[in-house]
FIRO-639455 format. One record per residue: residue number from 0; residue in one letter; chain; x negated, y, z negated of N, C-alpha, C in turn. Coordinates in steps of 0.2 Angstrom, whole numbers. Example, Ala and Ser with C-alpha at 12.3 -4.5 7.8 and 13.67 -1.06 7.14 Angstrom:
# residues 2
(site 0 "A" "A" (-66 -28 -39) (-62 -22 -39) (-66 -16 -39));
(site 1 "S" "A" (-64 -11 -35) (-68 -5 -36) (-64 0 -39));
# end
This chain:
# residues 91
(site 0 "M" "A" (247 633 -31) (251 628 -34) (249 621 -34));
(site 1 "K" "A" (246 619 -28) (244 612 -28) (237 612 -32));
(site 2 "N" "A" (233 617 -32) (227 616 -36) (229 616 -44));
(site 3 "T" "A" (234 620 -46) (236 619 -53) (238 612 -54));
(site 4 "F" "A" (242 609 -50) (245 603 -51) (239 598 -52));
(site 5 "Y" "A" (234 598 -47) (228 593 -47) (224 594 -53));
(site 6 "K" "A" (223 600 -55) (219 601 -61) (223 598 -68));
(site 7 "F" "A" (230 599 -68) (234 596 -73) (233 588 -73));
(site 8 "V" "A" (234 586 -67) (233 579 -66) (227 576 -69));
(site 9 "G" "A" (221 580 -66) (214 578 -68) (213 578 -76));
(site 10 "I" "A" (216 583 -79) (215 584 -86) (219 578 -90));
(site 11 "V" "A" (225 577 -87) (229 571 -90) (226 565 -89));
(site 12 "G" "A" (222 564 -83) (219 557 -82) (213 556 -86));
(site 13 "A" "A" (209 562 -87) (203 562 -91) (205 560 -99));
(site 14 "L" "A" (211 564 -101) (213 562 -108) (215 554 -108));
(site 15 "A" "A" (218 552 -104) (220 545 -104) (214 540 -104));
(site 16 "G" "A" (209 543 -100) (203 538 -100) (199 539 -106));
(site 17 "A" "A" (200 544 -110) (196 545 -116) (200 541 -122));
(site 18 "G" "A" (206 538 -120) (209 534 -125) (215 538 -129));
(site 19 "V" "A" (217 544 -126) (222 548 -130) (229 545 -128));
(site 20 "V" "A" (232 543 -133) (239 540 -131) (245 545 -131));
(site 21 "F" "A" (248 545 -125) (254 550 -124) (260 548 -127));
(site 22 "A" "A" (262 542 -127) (268 539 -130) (267 532 -132));
(site 23 "Q" "A" (271 532 -137) (271 525 -142) (275 520 -137));
(site 24 "D" "A" (272 514 -138) (276 508 -135) (282 507 -139));
(site 25 "Q" "A" (288 510 -136) (295 509 -140) (300 506 -134));
(site 26 "T" "A" (304 502 -137) (309 499 -133) (315 504 -133));
(site 27 "I" "A" (318 504 -127) (323 509 -126) (329 504 -125));
(site 28 "E" "A" (334 507 -129) (341 503 -129) (345 505 -123));
(site 29 "V" "A" (347 501 -119) (351 503 -113) (358 501 -115));
(site 30 "P" "A" (363 506 -115) (370 504 -116) (373 499 -110));
(site 31 "T" "A" (377 495 -113) (380 490 -108) (385 494 -103));
(site 32 "S" "A" (388 499 -106) (393 503 -102) (393 511 -103));
(site 33 "I" "A" (394 514 -99) (393 522 -99) (398 524 -103));
(site 34 "V" "A" (404 522 -102) (410 524 -106) (413 518 -110));
(site 35 "E" "A" (414 519 -116) (417 513 -120) (424 515 -121));
(site 36 "L" "A" (429 510 -119) (436 511 -121) (438 506 -126));
(site 37 "P" "A" (443 508 -130) (446 504 -135) (449 498 -132));
(site 38 "T" "A" (450 492 -135) (453 486 -132) (460 488 -131));
(site 39 "G" "A" (463 486 -126) (470 487 -124) (471 493 -121));
(site 40 "S" "A" (466 498 -120) (468 505 -117) (469 505 -110));
(site 41 "V" "A" (466 500 -106) (466 500 -99) (473 497 -97));
(site 42 "A" "A" (475 492 -101) (482 489 -100) (487 494 -102));
(site 43 "A" "A" (486 499 -107) (491 504 -109) (492 509 -103));
(site 44 "I" "A" (486 511 -100) (486 516 -94) (489 513 -88));
(site 45 "V" "A" (487 506 -87) (490 503 -81) (498 502 -81));
(site 46 "S" "A" (501 501 -87) (508 501 -89) (512 506 -86));
(site 47 "Y" "A" (509 512 -87) (512 518 -85) (513 519 -77));
(site 48 "I" "A" (510 515 -73) (509 516 -66) (516 515 -63));
(site 49 "P" "A" (520 510 -64) (527 509 -61) (531 515 -63));
(site 50 "T" "A" (531 517 -69) (535 523 -71) (533 529 -67));
(site 51 "L" "A" (527 530 -66) (524 536 -62) (526 535 -55));
(site 52 "L" "A" (526 529 -52) (528 528 -45) (535 529 -44));
(site 53 "T" "A" (540 527 -49) (547 528 -49) (549 536 -49));
(site 54 "N" "A" (545 540 -53) (546 547 -54) (544 550 -48));
(site 55 "V" "A" (539 548 -44) (536 552 -39) (540 550 -33));
(site 56 "Y" "A" (542 545 -32) (546 542 -26) (550 547 -23));
(site 57 "P" "A" (555 551 -27) (559 556 -23) (555 562 -21));
(site 58 "L" "A" (550 563 -24) (546 569 -21) (542 567 -15));
(site 59 "V" "A" (540 561 -14) (536 559 -8) (542 559 -2));
(site 60 "I" "A" (547 557 -3) (552 555 2) (555 563 4));
(site 61 "L" "A" (555 567 -1) (557 575 1) (550 578 5));
(site 62 "A" "A" (545 576 3) (539 579 6) (538 577 13));
(site 63 "I" "A" (540 571 14) (540 568 21) (546 570 25));
(site 64 "G" "A" (552 569 22) (558 570 25) (560 577 27));
(site 65 "L" "A" (558 582 23) (560 589 25) (556 591 31));
(site 66 "P" "A" (550 590 31) (546 593 38) (549 589 44));
(site 67 "L" "A" (550 582 43) (553 578 48) (560 581 51));
(site 68 "A" "A" (564 582 46) (570 585 48) (570 592 52));
(site 69 "F" "A" (566 596 49) (565 602 53) (562 601 60));
(site 70 "W" "A" (557 596 61) (555 595 67) (560 592 72));
(site 71 "G" "A" (564 587 69) (570 585 73) (575 590 75));
(site 72 "V" "A" (577 594 71) (582 600 72) (579 605 77));
(site 73 "G" "A" (572 606 77) (569 610 82) (569 607 89));
(site 74 "K" "A" (568 600 89) (567 597 95) (575 597 98));
(site 75 "L" "A" (580 595 94) (587 596 96) (589 602 99));
(site 76 "I" "A" (587 607 95) (588 614 98) (585 616 105));
(site 77 "A" "A" (578 614 105) (576 615 112) (578 611 117));
(site 78 "L" "A" (581 604 116) (584 600 121) (591 604 123));
(site 79 "V" "A" (594 607 118) (601 610 120) (600 616 124));
(site 80 "K" "A" (594 620 123) (593 626 127) (591 624 133));
(site 81 "A" "A" (587 619 134) (584 616 140) (590 614 145));
(site 82 "G" "A" (595 611 141) (601 609 145) (605 614 148));
(site 83 "F" "A" (605 620 144) (610 625 147) (606 629 153));
(site 84 "R" "A" (599 629 152) (595 633 157) (595 629 164));
(site 85 "T" "A" (596 623 164) (595 619 170) (602 618 173));
(site 86 "R" "A" (607 619 170) (613 618 172) (616 623 177));
(site 87 "T" "A" (619 621 183) (622 627 187) (629 628 185));
(site 88 "P" "A" (631 635 186) (637 637 184) (642 633 189));
(site 89 "R" "A" (648 632 186) (654 630 191) (657 635 195));
(site 90 "S" "A" (658 634 201) (662 639 205) (669 637 206));
# end
């Protein structure tokens, strides 16, 4: 594999030394931005963020509150059970 590569490089070097031109001298136009957006589109997208947050707020509260409620109820049940186990019966 190496020998083939070195042969190729040698041939290319020889041709370049002989004056063979591989590429023309061309200017490459580099774009100023990768993605071009119309004027005002960013402002239109950003204007929806408050609406999105208002609509998502109850779901976030539910996603946090429901597991927290189950954890709290589980702890309460565990405390009540532990209280009944340690109590001595009245005589």
